Backbone atoms as SQL, in Angstrom:
CREATE TABLE atoms (id INTEGER PRIMARY KEY, chain TEXT, resi INTEGER, resn TEXT, atom TEXT, x REAL, y REAL, z REAL);
INSERT INTO atoms VALUES
  (1, 'A', 1, 'MET', 'N', 83.253, 94.108, 91.336),
  (2, 'A', 1, 'MET', 'CA', 84.228, 94.831, 90.535),
  (3, 'A', 1, 'MET', 'C', 84.921, 93.822, 89.613),
  (4, 'A', 2, 'LEU', 'N', 84.914, 94.119, 88.344),
  (5, 'A', 2, 'LEU', 'CA', 85.598, 93.280, 87.365),
  (6, 'A', 2, 'LEU', 'C', 86.930, 93.911, 86.984),
  (7, 'A', 3, 'ILE', 'N', 87.936, 93.080, 86.889),
  (8, 'A', 3, 'ILE', 'CA', 89.250, 93.538, 86.448),
  (9, 'A', 3, 'ILE', 'C', 89.627, 92.696, 85.241),
  (10, 'A', 4, 'LYS', 'N', 89.926, 93.372, 84.149),
  (11, 'A', 4, 'LYS', 'CA', 90.292, 92.682, 82.907),
  (12, 'A', 4, 'LYS', 'C', 91.526, 93.356, 82.315),
  (13, 'A', 5, 'SER', 'N', 92.241, 92.611, 81.521),
  (14, 'A', 5, 'SER', 'CA', 93.417, 93.167, 80.853),
  (15, 'A', 5, 'SER', 'C', 93.007, 93.952, 79.611),
  (16, 'A', 6, 'SER', 'N', 93.880, 94.819, 79.180),
  (17, 'A', 6, 'SER', 'CA', 93.584, 95.599, 77.971),
  (18, 'A', 6, 'SER', 'C', 93.439, 94.685, 76.758),
  (19, 'A', 7, 'SER', 'N', 94.141, 93.552, 76.759),
  (20, 'A', 7, 'SER', 'CA', 94.012, 92.626, 75.627),
  (21, 'A', 7, 'SER', 'C', 92.621, 91.988, 75.604),
  (22, 'A', 8, 'ALA', 'N', 91.998, 91.789, 76.766),
  (23, 'A', 8, 'ALA', 'CA', 90.632, 91.258, 76.795),
  (24, 'A', 8, 'ALA', 'C', 89.680, 92.244, 76.138),
  (25, 'A', 9, 'LEU', 'N', 89.888, 93.521, 76.391),
  (26, 'A', 9, 'LEU', 'CA', 89.055, 94.551, 75.761),
  (27, 'A', 9, 'LEU', 'C', 89.256, 94.542, 74.247),
  (28, 'A', 10, 'ARG', 'N', 90.490, 94.444, 73.831),
  (29, 'A', 10, 'ARG', 'CA', 90.814, 94.462, 72.407),
  (30, 'A', 10, 'ARG', 'C', 90.307, 93.206, 71.706),
  (31, 'A', 11, 'ASN', 'N', 90.444, 92.053, 72.339),
  (32, 'A', 11, 'ASN', 'CA', 90.118, 90.783, 71.695),
  (33, 'A', 11, 'ASN', 'C', 88.654, 90.382, 71.782),
  (34, 'A', 12, 'ASP', 'N', 87.932, 90.873, 72.792),
  (35, 'A', 12, 'ASP', 'CA', 86.540, 90.453, 72.959),
  (36, 'A', 12, 'ASP', 'C', 85.680, 91.649, 73.357),
  (37, 'A', 13, 'TYR', 'N', 85.692, 92.656, 72.500),
  (38, 'A', 13, 'TYR', 'CA', 84.985, 93.903, 72.786),
  (39, 'A', 13, 'TYR', 'C', 83.501, 93.678, 73.055),
  (40, 'A', 14, 'ASP', 'N', 82.845, 92.835, 72.247),
  (41, 'A', 14, 'ASP', 'CA', 81.402, 92.641, 72.404),
  (42, 'A', 14, 'ASP', 'C', 81.043, 92.108, 73.788),
  (43, 'A', 15, 'ALA', 'N', 81.775, 91.126, 74.262),
  (44, 'A', 15, 'ALA', 'CA', 81.508, 90.572, 75.595),
  (45, 'A', 15, 'ALA', 'C', 81.789, 91.613, 76.676),
  (46, 'A', 16, 'MET', 'N', 82.846, 92.372, 76.501),
  (47, 'A', 16, 'MET', 'CA', 83.201, 93.406, 77.479),
  (48, 'A', 16, 'MET', 'C', 82.137, 94.506, 77.494),
  (49, 'A', 17, 'ALA', 'N', 81.642, 94.880, 76.328),
  (50, 'A', 17, 'ALA', 'CA', 80.604, 95.911, 76.254),
  (51, 'A', 17, 'ALA', 'C', 79.339, 95.437, 76.953),
  (52, 'A', 18, 'LYS', 'N', 79.018, 94.167, 76.818),
  (53, 'A', 18, 'LYS', 'CA', 77.842, 93.608, 77.484),
  (54, 'A', 18, 'LYS', 'C', 78.031, 93.637, 79.001),
  (55, 'A', 19, 'LEU', 'N', 79.194, 93.240, 79.480),
  (56, 'A', 19, 'LEU', 'CA', 79.479, 93.260, 80.916),
  (57, 'A', 19, 'LEU', 'C', 79.467, 94.679, 81.471),
  (58, 'A', 20, 'ALA', 'N', 79.948, 95.627, 80.675),
  (59, 'A', 20, 'ALA', 'CA', 80.052, 97.018, 81.131),
  (60, 'A', 20, 'ALA', 'C', 78.689, 97.661, 81.328),
  (61, 'A', 21, 'LYS', 'N', 77.642, 97.074, 80.770),
  (62, 'A', 21, 'LYS', 'CA', 76.293, 97.603, 80.987),
  (63, 'A', 21, 'LYS', 'C', 75.821, 97.321, 82.406),
  (64, 'A', 22, 'GLU', 'N', 76.435, 96.337, 83.054),
  (65, 'A', 22, 'GLU', 'CA', 76.047, 95.952, 84.408),
  (66, 'A', 22, 'GLU', 'C', 76.913, 96.609, 85.483),
  (67, 'A', 23, 'GLN', 'N', 78.183, 96.770, 85.189),
  (68, 'A', 23, 'GLN', 'CA', 79.099, 97.353, 86.167),
  (69, 'A', 23, 'GLN', 'C', 80.376, 97.827, 85.471),
  (70, 'A', 24, 'PRO', 'N', 81.086, 98.747, 86.099),
  (71, 'A', 24, 'PRO', 'CA', 82.347, 99.205, 85.509),
  (72, 'A', 24, 'PRO', 'C', 83.374, 98.070, 85.466),
  (73, 'A', 25, 'ILE', 'N', 84.212, 98.107, 84.460),
  (74, 'A', 25, 'ILE', 'CA', 85.291, 97.131, 84.324),
  (75, 'A', 25, 'ILE', 'C', 86.613, 97.888, 84.415),
  (76, 'A', 26, 'TYR', 'N', 87.453, 97.471, 85.323),
  (77, 'A', 26, 'TYR', 'CA', 88.768, 98.090, 85.490),
  (78, 'A', 26, 'TYR', 'C', 89.730, 97.408, 84.526),
  (79, 'A', 27, 'ILE', 'N', 90.335, 98.210, 83.668),
  (80, 'A', 27, 'ILE', 'CA', 91.235, 97.696, 82.635),
  (81, 'A', 27, 'ILE', 'C', 92.675, 97.875, 83.100),
  (82, 'A', 28, 'THR', 'N', 93.443, 96.800, 82.963),
  (83, 'A', 28, 'THR', 'CA', 94.855, 96.855, 83.346),
  (84, 'A', 28, 'THR', 'C', 95.742, 96.698, 82.120),
  (85, 'A', 29, 'ARG', 'N', 96.928, 97.212, 82.236),
  (86, 'A', 29, 'ARG', 'CA', 97.961, 97.005, 81.216),
  (87, 'A', 29, 'ARG', 'C', 99.233, 96.642, 81.967),
  (88, 'A', 30, 'ASN', 'N', 99.798, 95.498, 81.614),
  (89, 'A', 30, 'ASN', 'CA', 100.994, 94.986, 82.291),
  (90, 'A', 30, 'ASN', 'C', 100.776, 94.887, 83.800),
  (91, 'A', 31, 'GLY', 'N', 99.563, 94.501, 84.183),
  (92, 'A', 31, 'GLY', 'CA', 99.257, 94.298, 85.588),
  (93, 'A', 31, 'GLY', 'C', 98.965, 95.556, 86.385),
  (94, 'A', 32, 'GLU', 'N', 99.020, 96.706, 85.754),
  (95, 'A', 32, 'GLU', 'CA', 98.772, 97.977, 86.426),
  (96, 'A', 32, 'GLU', 'C', 97.438, 98.550, 85.963),
  (97, 'A', 33, 'GLY', 'N', 96.692, 99.149, 86.890),
  (98, 'A', 33, 'GLY', 'CA', 95.435, 99.784, 86.527),
  (99, 'A', 33, 'GLY', 'C', 95.661, 100.909, 85.538),
  (100, 'A', 34, 'GLU', 'N', 94.808, 100.982, 84.522),
  (101, 'A', 34, 'GLU', 'CA', 94.977, 102.006, 83.497),
  (102, 'A', 34, 'GLU', 'C', 93.727, 102.838, 83.261),
  (103, 'A', 35, 'MET', 'N', 92.549, 102.201, 83.217),
  (104, 'A', 35, 'MET', 'CA', 91.324, 102.934, 82.939),
  (105, 'A', 35, 'MET', 'C', 90.119, 102.131, 83.411),
  (106, 'A', 36, 'VAL', 'N', 88.956, 102.769, 83.337),
  (107, 'A', 36, 'VAL', 'CA', 87.704, 102.101, 83.675),
  (108, 'A', 36, 'VAL', 'C', 86.819, 102.151, 82.437),
  (109, 'A', 37, 'PHE', 'N', 86.249, 101.016, 82.108),
  (110, 'A', 37, 'PHE', 'CA', 85.388, 100.868, 80.932),
  (111, 'A', 37, 'PHE', 'C', 83.968, 100.678, 81.440),
  (112, 'A', 38, 'LEU', 'N', 83.054, 101.577, 81.047),
  (113, 'A', 38, 'LEU', 'CA', 81.671, 101.437, 81.469),
  (114, 'A', 38, 'LEU', 'C', 80.743, 101.933, 80.380),
  (115, 'A', 39, 'SER', 'N', 79.500, 101.497, 80.475),
  (116, 'A', 39, 'SER', 'CA', 78.526, 101.869, 79.449),
  (117, 'A', 39, 'SER', 'C', 78.201, 103.358, 79.551),
  (118, 'A', 40, 'GLN', 'N', 77.679, 103.892, 78.478),
  (119, 'A', 40, 'GLN', 'CA', 77.291, 105.294, 78.457),
  (120, 'A', 40, 'GLN', 'C', 76.204, 105.550, 79.500),
  (121, 'A', 41, 'GLU', 'N', 75.274, 104.609, 79.647),
  (122, 'A', 41, 'GLU', 'CA', 74.194, 104.761, 80.622),
  (123, 'A', 41, 'GLU', 'C', 74.752, 104.878, 82.046),
  (124, 'A', 42, 'LEU', 'N', 75.689, 103.992, 82.399),
  (125, 'A', 42, 'LEU', 'CA', 76.299, 104.069, 83.735),
  (126, 'A', 42, 'LEU', 'C', 77.080, 105.369, 83.911),
  (127, 'A', 43, 'TYR', 'N', 77.785, 105.770, 82.876),
  (128, 'A', 43, 'TYR', 'CA', 78.547, 107.020, 82.946),
  (129, 'A', 43, 'TYR', 'C', 77.622, 108.206, 83.188),
  (130, 'A', 44, 'GLU', 'N', 76.537, 108.283, 82.430),
  (131, 'A', 44, 'GLU', 'CA', 75.604, 109.401, 82.579),
  (132, 'A', 44, 'GLU', 'C', 74.933, 109.390, 83.950),
  (133, 'A', 45, 'ARG', 'N', 74.610, 108.200, 84.461),
  (134, 'A', 45, 'ARG', 'CA', 74.013, 108.101, 85.789),
  (135, 'A', 45, 'ARG', 'C', 74.996, 108.605, 86.860),
  (136, 'A', 46, 'ARG', 'N', 76.251, 108.212, 86.741),
  (137, 'A', 46, 'ARG', 'CA', 77.266, 108.660, 87.707),
  (138, 'A', 46, 'ARG', 'C', 77.474, 110.175, 87.618),
  (139, 'A', 47, 'GLU', 'N', 77.475, 110.703, 86.420),
  (140, 'A', 47, 'GLU', 'CA', 77.627, 112.154, 86.257),
  (141, 'A', 47, 'GLU', 'C', 76.442, 112.890, 86.884),
  (142, 'A', 48, 'ALA', 'N', 75.230, 112.367, 86.694),
  (143, 'A', 48, 'ALA', 'CA', 74.041, 112.989, 87.291),
  (144, 'A', 48, 'ALA', 'C', 74.124, 112.942, 88.816),
  (145, 'A', 49, 'GLU', 'N', 74.588, 111.817, 89.353),
  (146, 'A', 49, 'GLU', 'CA', 74.739, 111.694, 90.806),
  (147, 'A', 49, 'GLU', 'C', 75.766, 112.693, 91.329),
  (148, 'A', 50, 'LEU', 'N', 76.874, 112.840, 90.624),
  (149, 'A', 50, 'LEU', 'CA', 77.903, 113.795, 91.045),
  (150, 'A', 50, 'LEU', 'C', 77.384, 115.229, 90.994),
  (151, 'A', 51, 'THR', 'N', 76.621, 115.546, 89.963),
  (152, 'A', 51, 'THR', 'CA', 76.044, 116.886, 89.846),
  (153, 'A', 51, 'THR', 'C', 75.095, 117.156, 91.005),
  (154, 'A', 52, 'LEU', 'N', 74.258, 116.175, 91.334),
  (155, 'A', 52, 'LEU', 'CA', 73.341, 116.324, 92.454),
  (156, 'A', 52, 'LEU', 'C', 74.106, 116.491, 93.768),
  (157, 'A', 53, 'LEU', 'N', 75.134, 115.688, 93.969),
  (158, 'A', 53, 'LEU', 'CA', 75.929, 115.807, 95.190),
  (159, 'A', 53, 'LEU', 'C', 76.600, 117.173, 95.301),
  (160, 'A', 54, 'GLU', 'N', 77.078, 117.709, 94.184),
  (161, 'A', 54, 'GLU', 'CA', 77.673, 119.054, 94.187),
  (162, 'A', 54, 'GLU', 'C', 76.645, 120.099, 94.614),
  (163, 'A', 55, 'LYS', 'N', 75.420, 119.974, 94.093),
  (164, 'A', 55, 'LYS', 'CA', 74.357, 120.922, 94.455),
  (165, 'A', 55, 'LYS', 'C', 73.994, 120.803, 95.932),
  (166, 'A', 56, 'LEU', 'N', 73.911, 119.576, 96.433),
  (167, 'A', 56, 'LEU', 'CA', 73.609, 119.372, 97.846),
  (168, 'A', 56, 'LEU', 'C', 74.712, 119.926, 98.740),
  (169, 'A', 57, 'LEU', 'N', 75.949, 119.724, 98.338),
  (170, 'A', 57, 'LEU', 'CA', 77.070, 120.252, 99.102),
  (171, 'A', 57, 'LEU', 'C', 77.050, 121.778, 99.119),
  (172, 'A', 58, 'GLU', 'N', 76.759, 122.390, 97.997),
  (173, 'A', 58, 'GLU', 'CA', 76.685, 123.846, 97.928),
  (174, 'A', 58, 'GLU', 'C', 75.546, 124.362, 98.808),
  (175, 'A', 59, 'ALA', 'N', 74.400, 123.687, 98.781),
  (176, 'A', 59, 'ALA', 'CA', 73.277, 124.091, 99.625),
  (177, 'A', 59, 'ALA', 'C', 73.647, 123.983, 101.102),
  (178, 'A', 60, 'GLU', 'N', 74.338, 122.923, 101.463),
  (179, 'A', 60, 'GLU', 'CA', 74.753, 122.750, 102.864),
  (180, 'A', 60, 'GLU', 'C', 75.762, 123.819, 103.270),
  (181, 'A', 61, 'ARG', 'N', 76.685, 124.133, 102.386),
  (182, 'A', 61, 'ARG', 'CA', 77.647, 125.222, 102.674),
  (183, 'A', 61, 'ARG', 'C', 76.917, 126.544, 102.878),
  (184, 'A', 62, 'ASN', 'N', 75.946, 126.820, 102.034),
  (185, 'A', 62, 'ASN', 'CA', 75.161, 128.050, 102.168),
  (186, 'A', 62, 'ASN', 'C', 74.399, 128.073, 103.485),
  (187, 'A', 63, 'ARG', 'N', 73.808, 126.926, 103.848),
  (188, 'A', 63, 'ARG', 'CA', 73.069, 126.843, 105.104),
  (189, 'A', 63, 'ARG', 'C', 73.989, 127.107, 106.299),
  (190, 'A', 64, 'LEU', 'N', 75.164, 126.498, 106.275),
  (191, 'A', 64, 'LEU', 'CA', 76.122, 126.689, 107.366),
  (192, 'A', 64, 'LEU', 'C', 76.643, 128.117, 107.423),
  (193, 'A', 65, 'ALA', 'N', 76.647, 128.789, 106.267),
  (194, 'A', 65, 'ALA', 'CA', 77.118, 130.179, 106.215),
  (195, 'A', 65, 'ALA', 'C', 76.021, 131.164, 106.620),
  (196, 'A', 66, 'GLY', 'N', 74.827, 130.656, 106.930),
  (197, 'A', 66, 'GLY', 'CA', 73.766, 131.524, 107.408),
  (198, 'A', 66, 'GLY', 'C', 72.720, 131.906, 106.392),
  (199, 'A', 67, 'ALA', 'N', 72.710, 131.270, 105.243),
  (200, 'A', 67, 'ALA', 'CA', 71.678, 131.564, 104.241),
  (201, 'A', 67, 'ALA', 'C', 70.314, 131.185, 104.813),
  (202, 'A', 68, 'PRO', 'N', 69.269, 131.916, 104.432),
  (203, 'A', 68, 'PRO', 'CA', 67.937, 131.578, 104.964),
  (204, 'A', 68, 'PRO', 'C', 67.512, 130.168, 104.545),
  (205, 'A', 69, 'VAL', 'N', 66.794, 129.518, 105.445),
  (206, 'A', 69, 'VAL', 'CA', 66.317, 128.161, 105.207),
  (207, 'A', 69, 'VAL', 'C', 64.796, 128.180, 105.308),
  (208, 'A', 70, 'TYR', 'N', 64.118, 127.483, 104.400),
  (209, 'A', 70, 'TYR', 'CA', 62.658, 127.472, 104.355),
  (210, 'A', 70, 'TYR', 'C', 62.159, 126.042, 104.485),
  (211, 'A', 71, 'SER', 'N', 61.067, 125.873, 105.210),
  (212, 'A', 71, 'SER', 'CA', 60.445, 124.554, 105.323),
  (213, 'A', 71, 'SER', 'C', 59.650, 124.272, 104.053),
  (214, 'A', 72, 'LEU', 'N', 59.295, 123.027, 103.872),
  (215, 'A', 72, 'LEU', 'CA', 58.496, 122.649, 102.709),
  (216, 'A', 72, 'LEU', 'C', 57.146, 123.352, 102.750),
  (217, 'A', 73, 'ASP', 'N', 56.557, 123.462, 103.929),
  (218, 'A', 73, 'ASP', 'CA', 55.269, 124.153, 104.058),
  (219, 'A', 73, 'ASP', 'C', 55.374, 125.619, 103.637),
  (220, 'A', 74, 'GLU', 'N', 56.463, 126.275, 104.016),
  (221, 'A', 74, 'GLU', 'CA', 56.661, 127.677, 103.647),
  (222, 'A', 74, 'GLU', 'C', 56.792, 127.831, 102.132),
  (223, 'A', 75, 'VAL', 'N', 57.517, 126.925, 101.518),
  (224, 'A', 75, 'VAL', 'CA', 57.703, 126.977, 100.061),
  (225, 'A', 75, 'VAL', 'C', 56.378, 126.717, 99.349),
  (226, 'A', 76, 'GLU', 'N', 55.629, 125.723, 99.807),
  (227, 'A', 76, 'GLU', 'CA', 54.330, 125.429, 99.191),
  (228, 'A', 76, 'GLU', 'C', 53.387, 126.626, 99.308),
  (229, 'A', 77, 'LYS', 'N', 53.352, 127.260, 100.470),
  (230, 'A', 77, 'LYS', 'CA', 52.488, 128.412, 100.675),
  (231, 'A', 77, 'LYS', 'C', 52.879, 129.556, 99.736),
  (232, 'A', 78, 'GLU', 'N', 54.178, 129.805, 99.617),
  (233, 'A', 78, 'GLU', 'CA', 54.659, 130.866, 98.730),
  (234, 'A', 78, 'GLU', 'C', 54.282, 130.574, 97.282),
  (235, 'A', 79, 'LEU', 'N', 54.445, 129.316, 96.856),
  (236, 'A', 79, 'LEU', 'CA', 54.090, 128.950, 95.485),
  (237, 'A', 79, 'LEU', 'C', 52.592, 129.089, 95.239),
  (238, 'A', 80, 'GLU', 'N', 51.789, 128.692, 96.204),
  (239, 'A', 80, 'GLU', 'CA', 50.342, 128.843, 96.063),
  (240, 'A', 80, 'GLU', 'C', 49.956, 130.313, 95.910),
  (241, 'A', 81, 'GLU', 'N', 50.619, 131.170, 96.655),
  (242, 'A', 81, 'GLU', 'CA', 50.340, 132.609, 96.548),
  (243, 'A', 81, 'GLU', 'C', 50.748, 133.145, 95.174),
  (244, 'A', 82, 'ILE', 'N', 51.872, 132.692, 94.682),
  (245, 'A', 82, 'ILE', 'CA', 52.334, 133.143, 93.367),
  (246, 'A', 82, 'ILE', 'C', 51.357, 132.707, 92.281),
  (247, 'A', 83, 'TYR', 'N', 50.927, 131.438, 92.334),
  (248, 'A', 83, 'TYR', 'CA', 50.004, 130.934, 91.317),
  (249, 'A', 83, 'TYR', 'C', 48.625, 131.546, 91.449),
  (250, 'A', 84, 'ALA', 'N', 48.224, 131.887, 92.646),
  (251, 'A', 84, 'ALA', 'CA', 46.914, 132.516, 92.855),
  (252, 'A', 84, 'ALA', 'C', 46.880, 133.917, 92.244),
  (253, 'A', 85, 'GLU', 'N', 48.026, 134.582, 92.210),
  (254, 'A', 85, 'GLU', 'CA', 48.108, 135.932, 91.626),
  (255, 'A', 85, 'GLU', 'C', 48.042, 135.920, 90.106),
  (256, 'A', 86, 'SER', 'N', 48.425, 134.793, 89.494),
  (257, 'A', 86, 'SER', 'CA', 48.474, 134.724, 88.028),
  (258, 'A', 86, 'SER', 'C', 47.120, 134.520, 87.411);
């Protein structure tokens, strides 16, 4: 975890942008945490991970609530039947 001051971001943006491609940088102002600076690629990856986790959590909630559950073999068999009909 990198911690840098807001003046470091302002004064040396290019170096900070390069570092942010590797890991998030926590930006402080007057010694207090203010924001996190990260590359677009890291941001998009984190958003994709959060979206996947939300879907997994919803699936688990549905399973616990009694929604039907299918094995991989059952799903493959059903798909084969659907494609065989087409």
